[in-house]
DOBAFI-927462 format. One record per residue (C-alpha): x, y, z; residue number from 1; residue in three letters. Coordinates in nm, 2 decimals. Layout:
# DOBAFI-927462
r x=X; y=Y; z=Z; pos=NUM; code=ALA
...
# end
This chain:
# DOBAFI-927462
r x=12.26; y=5.18; z=17.43; pos=1; code=MET
r x=12.08; y=5.47; z=17.59; pos=2; code=ASN
r x=12.30; y=5.65; z=17.84; pos=3; code=ILE
r x=12.01; y=5.85; z=17.98; pos=4; code=LYS
r x=11.82; y=5.54; z=18.09; pos=5; code=THR
r x=12.07; y=5.25; z=18.10; pos=6; code=ASP
r x=12.17; y=5.11; z=18.43; pos=7; code=LYS
r x=12.55; y=5.15; z=18.47; pos=8; code=VAL
r x=12.75; y=4.91; z=18.68; pos=9; code=THR
r x=13.10; y=4.90; z=18.82; pos=10; code=VAL
r x=13.26; y=4.57; z=18.90; pos=11; code=ILE
r x=13.55; y=4.60; z=19.13; pos=12; code=GLY
r x=13.64; y=4.76; z=19.47; pos=13; code=SER
r x=13.99; y=4.89; z=19.42; pos=14; code=GLY
r x=14.13; y=5.24; z=19.35; pos=15; code=SER
r x=14.05; y=5.23; z=18.97; pos=16; code=TRP
r x=13.69; y=5.11; z=19.03; pos=17; code=ALA
r x=13.65; y=5.39; z=19.29; pos=18; code=THR
r x=13.79; y=5.65; z=19.05; pos=19; code=ALA
r x=13.55; y=5.54; z=18.77; pos=20; code=ILE
r x=13.26; y=5.54; z=19.01; pos=21; code=SER
r x=13.35; y=5.90; z=19.11; pos=22; code=LYS
r x=13.35; y=6.00; z=18.74; pos=23; code=MET
r x=13.02; y=5.83; z=18.66; pos=24; code=LEU
r x=12.84; y=5.99; z=18.96; pos=25; code=LEU
r x=12.94; y=6.34; z=18.82; pos=26; code=GLU
r x=12.69; y=6.27; z=18.54; pos=27; code=ASN
r x=12.44; y=5.99; z=18.64; pos=28; code=VAL
r x=12.19; y=5.99; z=18.92; pos=29; code=ALA
r x=12.27; y=5.64; z=19.04; pos=30; code=GLU
r x=12.51; y=5.35; z=18.98; pos=31; code=ILE
r x=12.53; y=4.98; z=19.07; pos=32; code=ASN
r x=12.86; y=4.88; z=19.24; pos=33; code=TRP
r x=12.98; y=4.53; z=19.30; pos=34; code=PHE
r x=13.20; y=4.44; z=19.60; pos=35; code=PHE
r x=13.30; y=4.08; z=19.68; pos=36; code=ARG
r x=13.27; y=4.12; z=20.06; pos=37; code=ARG
r x=12.95; y=4.23; z=20.23; pos=38; code=LYS
r x=13.15; y=4.36; z=20.53; pos=39; code=GLU
r x=13.32; y=4.61; z=20.29; pos=40; code=THR
r x=12.98; y=4.73; z=20.17; pos=41; code=ILE
r x=12.87; y=4.77; z=20.53; pos=42; code=ASP
r x=13.18; y=4.98; z=20.61; pos=43; code=GLN
r x=13.13; y=5.19; z=20.30; pos=44; code=PHE
r x=12.77; y=5.27; z=20.38; pos=45; code=LYS
r x=12.88; y=5.38; z=20.73; pos=46; code=LYS
r x=13.18; y=5.58; z=20.63; pos=47; code=LEU
r x=13.06; y=5.71; z=20.29; pos=48; code=HIS
r x=13.39; y=5.63; z=20.14; pos=49; code=TYR
r x=13.57; y=5.32; z=20.02; pos=50; code=ASN
r x=13.74; y=5.19; z=20.34; pos=51; code=PRO
r x=14.04; y=5.05; z=20.16; pos=52; code=LYS
r x=14.11; y=5.27; z=19.86; pos=53; code=TYR
r x=14.10; y=5.65; z=19.78; pos=54; code=LEU
r x=13.96; y=5.73; z=20.12; pos=55; code=GLN
r x=13.96; y=6.10; z=20.04; pos=56; code=SER
r x=13.67; y=6.05; z=19.79; pos=57; code=VAL
r x=13.34; y=6.09; z=19.97; pos=58; code=GLU
r x=13.02; y=5.94; z=19.81; pos=59; code=PHE
r x=12.65; y=6.00; z=19.85; pos=60; code=GLU
r x=12.58; y=5.64; z=19.93; pos=61; code=THR
r x=12.21; y=5.70; z=19.86; pos=62; code=GLY
r x=12.31; y=5.72; z=19.49; pos=63; code=ARG
r x=12.48; y=5.38; z=19.50; pos=64; code=ILE
r x=12.31; y=5.04; z=19.49; pos=65; code=ARG
r x=12.56; y=4.80; z=19.64; pos=66; code=PHE
r x=12.57; y=4.43; z=19.54; pos=67; code=PHE
r x=12.79; y=4.13; z=19.64; pos=68; code=ASN
r x=12.60; y=3.88; z=19.42; pos=69; code=ASP
r x=12.75; y=3.89; z=19.07; pos=70; code=ILE
r x=12.44; y=3.73; z=18.90; pos=71; code=ASN
r x=12.20; y=3.97; z=19.07; pos=72; code=GLU
r x=12.40; y=4.28; z=18.97; pos=73; code=ILE
r x=12.44; y=4.16; z=18.61; pos=74; code=LEU
r x=12.07; y=4.12; z=18.58; pos=75; code=LEU
r x=12.03; y=4.48; z=18.69; pos=76; code=GLU
r x=12.28; y=4.61; z=18.45; pos=77; code=SER
r x=12.30; y=4.74; z=18.09; pos=78; code=ASP
r x=12.64; y=4.90; z=18.08; pos=79; code=ILE
r x=12.91; y=4.71; z=18.28; pos=80; code=ILE
r x=13.25; y=4.85; z=18.36; pos=81; code=VAL
r x=13.51; y=4.60; z=18.46; pos=82; code=LEU
r x=13.78; y=4.75; z=18.69; pos=83; code=ALA
r x=13.94; y=4.45; z=18.87; pos=84; code=ILE
r x=14.29; y=4.29; z=18.84; pos=85; code=PRO
r x=14.31; y=4.06; z=18.54; pos=86; code=SER
r x=14.41; y=3.77; z=18.77; pos=87; code=ALA
r x=14.08; y=3.79; z=18.95; pos=88; code=PHE
r x=13.85; y=3.83; z=18.65; pos=89; code=LEU
r x=13.79; y=3.45; z=18.58; pos=90; code=PRO
r x=13.72; y=3.39; z=18.95; pos=91; code=ASP
r x=13.45; y=3.66; z=18.96; pos=92; code=ILE
r x=13.29; y=3.59; z=18.63; pos=93; code=LEU
r x=13.33; y=3.22; z=18.67; pos=94; code=GLY
r x=13.02; y=3.20; z=18.88; pos=95; code=SER
r x=12.80; y=3.39; z=18.62; pos=96; code=VAL
r x=12.49; y=3.19; z=18.54; pos=97; code=GLU
r x=12.29; y=3.46; z=18.36; pos=98; code=VAL
r x=12.31; y=3.56; z=17.99; pos=99; code=ASP
r x=12.53; y=3.86; z=17.95; pos=100; code=ILE
r x=12.58; y=3.84; z=17.58; pos=101; code=SER
r x=12.35; y=4.14; z=17.52; pos=102; code=ASN
r x=12.53; y=4.37; z=17.77; pos=103; code=LYS
r x=12.77; y=4.65; z=17.69; pos=104; code=TYR
r x=13.11; y=4.61; z=17.86; pos=105; code=PHE
r x=13.39; y=4.86; z=17.92; pos=106; code=LEU
r x=13.72; y=4.71; z=18.03; pos=107; code=SER
r x=13.94; y=4.90; z=18.27; pos=108; code=GLY
r x=14.14; y=4.58; z=18.32; pos=109; code=VAL
r x=14.51; y=4.62; z=18.24; pos=110; code=LYS
r x=14.61; y=4.27; z=18.17; pos=111; code=GLY
r x=14.55; y=3.94; z=17.99; pos=112; code=THR
r x=14.32; y=3.67; z=18.12; pos=113; code=VAL
r x=14.36; y=3.29; z=18.18; pos=114; code=THR
r x=14.65; y=3.07; z=18.06; pos=115; code=LYS
r x=14.54; y=3.14; z=17.71; pos=116; code=GLU
r x=14.66; y=3.50; z=17.75; pos=117; code=ASN
r x=14.34; y=3.65; z=17.61; pos=118; code=LEU
r x=14.27; y=4.02; z=17.61; pos=119; code=LEU
r x=13.95; y=4.10; z=17.81; pos=120; code=VAL
r x=13.76; y=4.16; z=17.49; pos=121; code=ALA
r x=13.86; y=3.81; z=17.36; pos=122; code=GLU
r x=13.77; y=3.65; z=17.69; pos=123; code=TYR
r x=13.42; y=3.80; z=17.70; pos=124; code=LEU
r x=13.36; y=3.71; z=17.34; pos=125; code=ASN
r x=13.49; y=3.35; z=17.37; pos=126; code=LYS
r x=13.34; y=3.25; z=17.70; pos=127; code=TYR
r x=13.03; y=3.47; z=17.73; pos=128; code=PHE
r x=12.94; y=3.53; z=17.36; pos=129; code=TYR
r x=12.95; y=3.91; z=17.40; pos=130; code=VAL
r x=12.99; y=4.05; z=17.04; pos=131; code=PRO
r x=13.31; y=4.25; z=17.00; pos=132; code=LEU
r x=13.10; y=4.55; z=16.90; pos=133; code=GLU
r x=12.96; y=4.54; z=17.25; pos=134; code=ASN
r x=13.30; y=4.57; z=17.42; pos=135; code=ILE
r x=13.51; y=4.89; z=17.48; pos=136; code=GLY
r x=13.84; y=4.96; z=17.64; pos=137; code=VAL
r x=13.92; y=5.24; z=17.89; pos=138; code=ILE
r x=14.28; y=5.36; z=17.84; pos=139; code=ALA
r x=14.48; y=5.64; z=17.99; pos=140; code=GLY
r x=14.68; y=5.84; z=18.06; pos=141; code=PRO
r x=14.51; y=5.85; z=18.39; pos=142; code=CYS
r x=14.59; y=5.76; z=18.75; pos=143; code=HIS
r x=14.31; y=5.69; z=19.00; pos=144; code=ALA
r x=14.48; y=5.90; z=19.26; pos=145; code=GLU
r x=14.47; y=6.21; z=19.05; pos=146; code=GLU
r x=14.11; y=6.16; z=18.96; pos=147; code=VAL
r x=14.04; y=6.14; z=19.34; pos=148; code=ALA
r x=14.21; y=6.48; z=19.37; pos=149; code=LEU
r x=14.00; y=6.63; z=19.09; pos=150; code=GLY
r x=14.32; y=6.69; z=18.88; pos=151; code=LYS
r x=14.29; y=6.73; z=18.51; pos=152; code=MET
r x=14.31; y=6.38; z=18.36; pos=153; code=SER
r x=14.27; y=6.22; z=18.01; pos=154; code=TYR
r x=14.10; y=5.90; z=17.90; pos=155; code=LEU
r x=14.07; y=5.73; z=17.57; pos=156; code=THR
r x=13.77; y=5.51; z=17.50; pos=157; code=LEU
r x=13.83; y=5.25; z=17.23; pos=158; code=ALA
r x=13.58; y=5.01; z=17.06; pos=159; code=GLY
r x=13.45; y=4.89; z=16.73; pos=160; code=LEU
r x=13.11; y=5.06; z=16.76; pos=161; code=ASP
r x=13.20; y=5.42; z=16.76; pos=162; code=MET
r x=12.85; y=5.54; z=16.85; pos=163; code=ASN
r x=12.86; y=5.34; z=17.17; pos=164; code=LYS
r x=13.21; y=5.45; z=17.25; pos=165; code=VAL
r x=13.12; y=5.81; z=17.20; pos=166; code=GLU
r x=12.81; y=5.77; z=17.43; pos=167; code=SER
r x=13.02; y=5.63; z=17.71; pos=168; code=PHE
r x=13.28; y=5.90; z=17.66; pos=169; code=ALA
r x=13.01; y=6.16; z=17.72; pos=170; code=ASN
r x=12.90; y=5.97; z=18.03; pos=171; code=LEU
r x=13.24; y=6.02; z=18.21; pos=172; code=ILE
r x=13.35; y=6.35; z=18.06; pos=173; code=ARG
r x=13.35; y=6.64; z=18.31; pos=174; code=ASN
r x=13.54; y=6.95; z=18.42; pos=175; code=ASP
r x=13.85; y=6.74; z=18.51; pos=176; code=TYR
r x=13.81; y=6.44; z=18.28; pos=177; code=ILE
r x=13.88; y=6.49; z=17.91; pos=178; code=SER
r x=13.79; y=6.20; z=17.68; pos=179; code=THR
r x=13.88; y=6.10; z=17.33; pos=180; code=SER
r x=13.77; y=5.80; z=17.12; pos=181; code=ILE
r x=13.94; y=5.54; z=16.91; pos=182; code=SER
r x=13.85; y=5.23; z=16.70; pos=183; code=ASP
r x=14.18; y=5.06; z=16.80; pos=184; code=ASP
r x=14.05; y=4.83; z=17.06; pos=185; code=ILE
r x=14.35; y=4.59; z=17.02; pos=186; code=TRP
r x=14.63; y=4.84; z=17.01; pos=187; code=GLY
r x=14.50; y=5.04; z=17.31; pos=188; code=THR
r x=14.44; y=4.72; z=17.52; pos=189; code=GLU
r x=14.78; y=4.57; z=17.44; pos=190; code=TYR
r x=14.95; y=4.90; z=17.52; pos=191; code=THR
r x=14.77; y=4.90; z=17.86; pos=192; code=SER
r x=14.93; y=4.56; z=17.92; pos=193; code=VAL
r x=15.28; y=4.63; z=17.79; pos=194; code=ILE
r x=15.32; y=4.97; z=17.95; pos=195; code=LYS
r x=15.31; y=4.81; z=18.30; pos=196; code=ASN
r x=15.60; y=4.58; z=18.20; pos=197; code=ILE
r x=15.80; y=4.88; z=18.09; pos=198; code=ILE
r x=15.71; y=5.06; z=18.42; pos=199; code=ALA
r x=15.85; y=4.77; z=18.62; pos=200; code=ILE
r x=16.17; y=4.79; z=18.41; pos=201; code=GLY
r x=16.19; y=5.17; z=18.48; pos=202; code=ALA
r x=16.14; y=5.10; z=18.85; pos=203; code=GLY
r x=16.42; y=4.84; z=18.85; pos=204; code=ILE
r x=16.65; y=5.09; z=18.69; pos=205; code=ALA
r x=16.55; y=5.35; z=18.95; pos=206; code=HIS
r x=16.62; y=5.10; z=19.23; pos=207; code=GLY
r x=16.97; y=5.04; z=19.08; pos=208; code=LEU
r x=17.03; y=5.42; z=19.07; pos=209; code=ASN
r x=17.01; y=5.47; z=18.69; pos=210; code=TYR
r x=16.93; y=5.84; z=18.62; pos=211; code=GLY
r x=16.70; y=6.05; z=18.41; pos=212; code=ASP
r x=16.90; y=6.01; z=18.10; pos=213; code=ASN
r x=16.86; y=5.64; z=18.10; pos=214; code=PHE
r x=16.49; y=5.66; z=18.18; pos=215; code=GLN
r x=16.44; y=5.89; z=17.88; pos=216; code=ALA
r x=16.62; y=5.65; z=17.65; pos=217; code=ALA
r x=16.42; y=5.36; z=17.80; pos=218; code=LEU
r x=16.08; y=5.53; z=17.73; pos=219; code=VAL
r x=16.18; y=5.63; z=17.37; pos=220; code=SER
r x=16.29; y=5.27; z=17.30; pos=221; code=ASN
r x=15.98; y=5.13; z=17.48; pos=222; code=ALA
r x=15.73; y=5.31; z=17.26; pos=223; code=ILE
r x=15.90; y=5.17; z=16.96; pos=224; code=ARG
r x=15.89; y=4.83; z=17.12; pos=225; code=GLU
r x=15.52; y=4.86; z=17.18; pos=226; code=ILE
r x=15.46; y=4.98; z=16.82; pos=227; code=LYS
r x=15.65; y=4.68; z=16.68; pos=228; code=ARG
r x=15.43; y=4.45; z=16.89; pos=229; code=PHE
r x=15.09; y=4.59; z=16.82; pos=230; code=ILE
r x=15.16; y=4.65; z=16.45; pos=231; code=ASP
r x=15.25; y=4.29; z=16.42; pos=232; code=LYS
r x=14.96; y=4.15; z=16.63; pos=233; code=VAL
r x=14.70; y=4.38; z=16.48; pos=234; code=HIS
r x=14.82; y=4.58; z=16.19; pos=235; code=PRO
r x=14.62; y=4.90; z=16.13; pos=236; code=ILE
r x=14.71; y=5.26; z=16.08; pos=237; code=LYS
r x=14.76; y=5.43; z=16.42; pos=238; code=ARG
r x=14.95; y=5.72; z=16.56; pos=239; code=GLU
r x=15.17; y=5.57; z=16.83; pos=240; code=ILE
r x=15.24; y=5.92; z=16.98; pos=241; code=ILE
r x=14.88; y=5.97; z=17.07; pos=242; code=ASP
r x=14.79; y=5.98; z=17.44; pos=243; code=SER
r x=14.64; y=5.63; z=17.45; pos=244; code=ALA
r x=14.98; y=5.49; z=17.36; pos=245; code=TYR
r x=15.27; y=5.72; z=17.44; pos=246; code=LEU
r x=15.08; y=5.92; z=17.71; pos=247; code=GLY
r x=14.97; y=5.61; z=17.89; pos=248; code=ASP
r x=15.32; y=5.47; z=17.88; pos=249; code=LEU
r x=15.48; y=5.79; z=18.02; pos=250; code=MET
r x=15.24; y=5.84; z=18.31; pos=251; code=VAL
r x=15.29; y=5.47; z=18.42; pos=252; code=THR
r x=15.67; y=5.49; z=18.39; pos=253; code=VAL
r x=15.72; y=5.83; z=18.56; pos=254; code=TYR
r x=15.43; y=5.88; z=18.81; pos=255; code=SER
r x=15.48; y=5.85; z=19.19; pos=256; code=GLN
r x=15.14; y=5.67; z=19.19; pos=257; code=PHE
r x=15.25; y=5.39; z=18.95; pos=258; code=SER
r x=15.24; y=5.06; z=19.14; pos=259; code=ARG
r x=15.43; y=4.89; z=18.87; pos=260; code=ASN
r x=15.72; y=5.14; z=18.90; pos=261; code=ARG
r x=15.71; y=5.09; z=19.28; pos=262; code=ILE
r x=15.72; y=4.71; z=19.23; pos=263; code=PHE
r x=16.02; y=4.74; z=19.00; pos=264; code=GLY
r x=16.20; y=4.98; z=19.23; pos=265; code=THR
r x=16.17; y=4.73; z=19.51; pos=266; code=MET
r x=16.32; y=4.46; z=19.29; pos=267; code=ILE
r x=16.60; y=4.69; z=19.19; pos=268; code=GLY
r x=16.68; y=4.76; z=19.56; pos=269; code=LYS
r x=16.72; y=4.39; z=19.62; pos=270; code=GLY
r x=16.38; y=4.26; z=19.73; pos=271; code=TYR
r x=16.29; y=3.92; z=19.60; pos=272; code=SER
r x=15.99; y=3.90; z=19.37; pos=273; code=VAL
r x=15.80; y=3.70; z=19.64; pos=274; code=LYS
r x=15.87; y=3.95; z=19.91; pos=275; code=ASN
r x=15.77; y=4.24; z=19.68; pos=276; code=THR
r x=15.44; y=4.08; z=19.60; pos=277; code=ILE
r x=15.37; y=4.02; z=19.97; pos=278; code=LEU
r x=15.47; y=4.37; z=20.08; pos=279; code=ASP
r x=15.26; y=4.56; z=19.82; pos=280; code=MET
r x=14.90; y=4.62; z=19.91; pos=281; code=ASN
r x=14.79; y=4.64; z=19.55; pos=282; code=MET
r x=14.83; y=4.43; z=19.24; pos=283; code=ILE
r x=15.11; y=4.52; z=19.00; pos=284; code=ALA
r x=14.96; y=4.41; z=18.67; pos=285; code=GLU
r x=15.30; y=4.42; z=18.50; pos=286; code=GLY
r x=15.42; y=4.11; z=18.69; pos=287; code=TYR
r x=15.15; y=3.89; z=18.53; pos=288; code=PHE
r x=15.17; y=4.08; z=18.20; pos=289; code=ALA
r x=15.54; y=4.01; z=18.17; pos=290; code=SER
r x=15.48; y=3.64; z=18.14; pos=291; code=ARG
r x=15.18; y=3.68; z=17.92; pos=292; code=SER
r x=15.35; y=3.90; z=17.66; pos=293; code=ILE
r x=15.66; y=3.67; z=17.67; pos=294; code=PHE
r x=15.44; y=3.37; z=17.59; pos=295; code=GLU
r x=15.24; y=3.55; z=17.32; pos=296; code=ILE
r x=15.57; y=3.68; z=17.16; pos=297; code=ASN
r x=15.70; y=3.32; z=17.14; pos=298; code=SER
r x=15.48; y=3.29; z=16.84; pos=299; code=LYS
r x=15.57; y=3.63; z=16.67; pos=300; code=TYR
r x=15.94; y=3.66; z=16.78; pos=301; code=MET
r x=15.92; y=4.04; z=16.78; pos=302; code=ILE
r x=16.23; y=4.23; z=16.90; pos=303; code=ASN
r x=16.13; y=4.33; z=17.26; pos=304; code=MET
r x=16.45; y=4.37; z=17.46; pos=305; code=PRO
r x=16.29; y=4.57; z=17.75; pos=306; code=ILE
r x=16.00; y=4.33; z=17.80; pos=307; code=SER
r x=16.24; y=4.03; z=17.77; pos=308; code=ASN
r x=16.47; y=4.18; z=18.03; pos=309; code=THR
r x=16.19; y=4.23; z=18.28; pos=310; code=VAL
r x=16.07; y=3.87; z=18.22; pos=311; code=TYR
r x=16.41; y=3.72; z=18.29; pos=312; code=ARG
r x=16.44; y=3.92; z=18.61; pos=313; code=ILE
r x=16.09; y=3.83; z=18.73; pos=314; code=LEU
r x=16.06; y=3.47; z=18.62; pos=315; code=TYR
r x=16.41; y=3.33; z=18.56; pos=316; code=GLU
r x=16.57; y=3.49; z=18.87; pos=317; code=ASN
r x=16.82; y=3.67; z=18.65; pos=318; code=ALA
r x=17.03; y=3.93; z=18.84; pos=319; code=PRO
r x=16.88; y=4.28; z=18.79; pos=320; code=PRO
r x=17.21; y=4.46; z=18.79; pos=321; code=LYS
r x=17.35; y=4.24; z=18.52; pos=322; code=LYS
r x=17.04; y=4.24; z=18.31; pos=323; code=GLU
r x=16.99; y=4.62; z=18.32; pos=324; code=MET
r x=17.36; y=4.67; z=18.23; pos=325; code=ALA
r x=17.31; y=4.45; z=17.92; pos=326; code=MET
r x=16.99; y=4.64; z=17.83; pos=327; code=LEU
r x=17.16; y=4.97; z=17.86; pos=328; code=SER
r x=17.39; y=4.87; z=17.58; pos=329; code=GLN
r x=17.09; y=4.79; z=17.35; pos=330; code=MET
r x=16.91; y=5.12; z=17.39; pos=331; code=LEU
r x=16.97; y=5.41; z=17.15; pos=332; code=ASN
# end
């Protein structure tokens, strides 16, 4: 991996992909960028910004090589950043016909993949034979919208090969992006999944007019819930209060930009799950994550009252008001 000469690629066209592309272009001369729709590429070239997301971010399109053929862009890539909703990943990579086992992947995906509930690293390793040492995870706390505004933001890069992780951290570090590195690829990725479930729960509580006191208790209990899960699934020494865990949870629970909190707020206000999904213009990863974590936990039977409450509301049509009232008695 040579960050001075390697070709860096972003797969995805949403707000997170746009933010990552903005970070990269602070330090590299050119990037490859994959969009599924050619008409979106044509609009982007004309407008010099993503026509659908983070429209305030202007790009020098001469420094971007646009692709809408996944095999073509992968052949032209050394470092590949995945920044798409987890539900769409198998569809996009399902048409890959070229060997990608020697590429270096960074996952900005905040969810599990396929009915097997695989983490992205597990999915790439199992189906595309990418060595785990060639996979990293991009964790927060960081919202795309604040990156777009150039506000100070923080990222944790996790992976098994620390030299590669450090190299990529240097590639996106700038005046408004601070980066740190970690070898806890499993804990950071699972935290990125579970924090979205918690944010939906926080949104439901907000929609039901629970106050700040409840939200504070929810977060303090949630980080312990996350710790119980990741310590059981992948037991290593980790500091759960680090930014990659607690910080990422807090920004997702509290931020005005959190689509998962917005999703939950609509549920709390009485919208059905179906109507909430239809009304939102963006994917709330916590909806899919809720079922995935529930199914994974059926094996481990870890005490996860917040995640279980959200699951029952979203998938078993349990009444939000009753469920949150019961949850409030479990928090301490």
